[in-house]
N, C-alpha and C positions, 0 to 999 in steps of 0.2 A: 226318025222323028222323035222317038222316045229318048234316044241318047242326047239329042240337042236339048230337050226339056229338062233332063236330069242335069246337064251341064249348067243350064240357066238357073235352075233351082239351087244347085250347089254354090254357084257364084253369088247368088242373092243372099244365101245364108251366111257365107263367109263375109261378104261386104257388109251385111246388116250387123253382124257380130262386131266387126271392126268399128263401124260407126257408133254403135251403142257403147262400146268400151271407151272410145275417145270422148263421146258426149258425156257419159257418166263421170269420167275423171275430171273433165273441165268443170262441170257443175259442182262436184264435190270439192275441187280445189278452191272454188270461190266461197264455199261454206266453211272451210277450215278457219278457225278463230286464231289466225296468226298473220304476221306480216308476209305479204307475197313478194317474192324476189324473182326477177326474170333472168337470173344469171347462174352459172354453175359455181360450186363452192370453191373452185380453184381460182376464181377471179378475186383479186385483192381490193378492187375499187369500192365494194359495197360494205365492207366490214370494218369494225373498230380495230381488231387485231389483224395485222397484216405481216406476213412473213414470206420469205422466198421458199421455193421448193426445197432448197438445200437446208434452210433453217428448220423446216418442218421435219425433214428426214433425220436431222440430228436430235430433235426433241422427242419424236414419237418412236415407238417400236415399229418394226417392219409391218406387223399386222395392223396397228393403229394407222400408219401412213396409208396402207392399201385401202382401208375402209374410209377413214376420215377425209383423205385428200384425193383419192382416186375412185371414190364412190363404190367401193367393194361391199360385199356382204359376208359376215362371218358365218360359219357353219352353225346351223340350228342346234341348240342344246349345248353349245360349247362355252357359254358364258356363265360363271357362277352368279352373276347379278340377276339372272332369271329367277333364282330361288330366294332372293333377299326381299323380305317384306317388313323388316323392322323400321321404326321411325327414322327418318333422315332425308337427305337430299341427294339426287343424282345430278352430277355436274358433267359438263363437257370435259372429256379427258385431254383435249388439246389446249383449252384456254381457261378452264375452271369456272365457266359461267354456270350458275344453277339453272337446270333445265326442267326437272320434274321433282315433285315431292312424293314420298312413299305412300301418302294417303290416296294418290291417284293411280297407283300401280295395281295391276290385277293379273291373274294367271290366264293367259289367252290360250294356252295349250300349244303354242306355236314353237316353243323352244327359244324365243327371244324375249327380253324384258319388254313388257307392254304397259302402257299407261293410257288413261282416258282423257287426260288434259295436261298440257305443259304449263309451266309458270308463265304468266302473261308477259309477252314481249321477248321471251327467251329463244324462240325458234323462228325460222323463215321457211318458206316452202317454194318448190318449183314443180313444174309438171315434167315427169320423167317418162320418155317414150322409148326406153330401151327394151330389148328382148321381145319385140312385137306386141307390146302392151303399153297401156298408159296408166301411170300411177302418180301419186302425189309424194314427192321426195321431201324429207325433212332435213333442215340444216340448222346448225347453231347460228343464231343471229349475230353473235359477236365475232366469230372467226370463220364462219362459212363451212365448217367441217360437216361432212355427210354423217347423219345420225341413223337414218333408216327411212321408213315410209309410214304414211298415215292412211288408214282404210276406214270406210263407213260401216264397220261391223262391230263396234265396241259396245260396252255396257252403258247404261244410264249413268250420269245425266247427259253426256255429250253424244253418245252413239258412235264415238270415234275410237279407233285403236291405233295408238302411236306405237308401232312395232320397231324397236330400237336395237341396234347392234350394241351388245354389251361392251365391246372393246372401245366404243365411242364414249362410254360413260365411266364415271368414277363415283362410287357411293361414299357419302360422308354421313356416318351415324349421328343422330341427334344427341346433343350433350345433355346429360342428366342434371 
């Protein structure tokens, strides 16, 4: 009898955690101030810049291709862009679209470049249910390249943390 109650309780905890995780991500996805897209970044139908897989492979480095086109994640702490805070713009490394300004960048302590807000209209989002969790995935609105994820634990004024792969970004310093 005790064993059955323990199994029931364990199942309830696991199920409840899964439901809460999915429910929270769905709610947060609707709150993200960006264009919502229900397609993966490899689809060319939704984006202004459309290239074949072969064209992307020719243009991008192998690591950029893995992250931007195959939804990979670079190793934490591997991007020099995580330490850049000078005035300028962070652009998509695939198509050059301005995505974030340096005045929205902050040190999240995660090892990835983090921002609290994108440039309006620059990004798109999808719900990512990989790795047994639900997250909000961020894409370039122009080419669909995978940039990273957004989480509801950022600083004011948005409370959002856009956790980006540095290899997906190119920093352009502000001209004096």
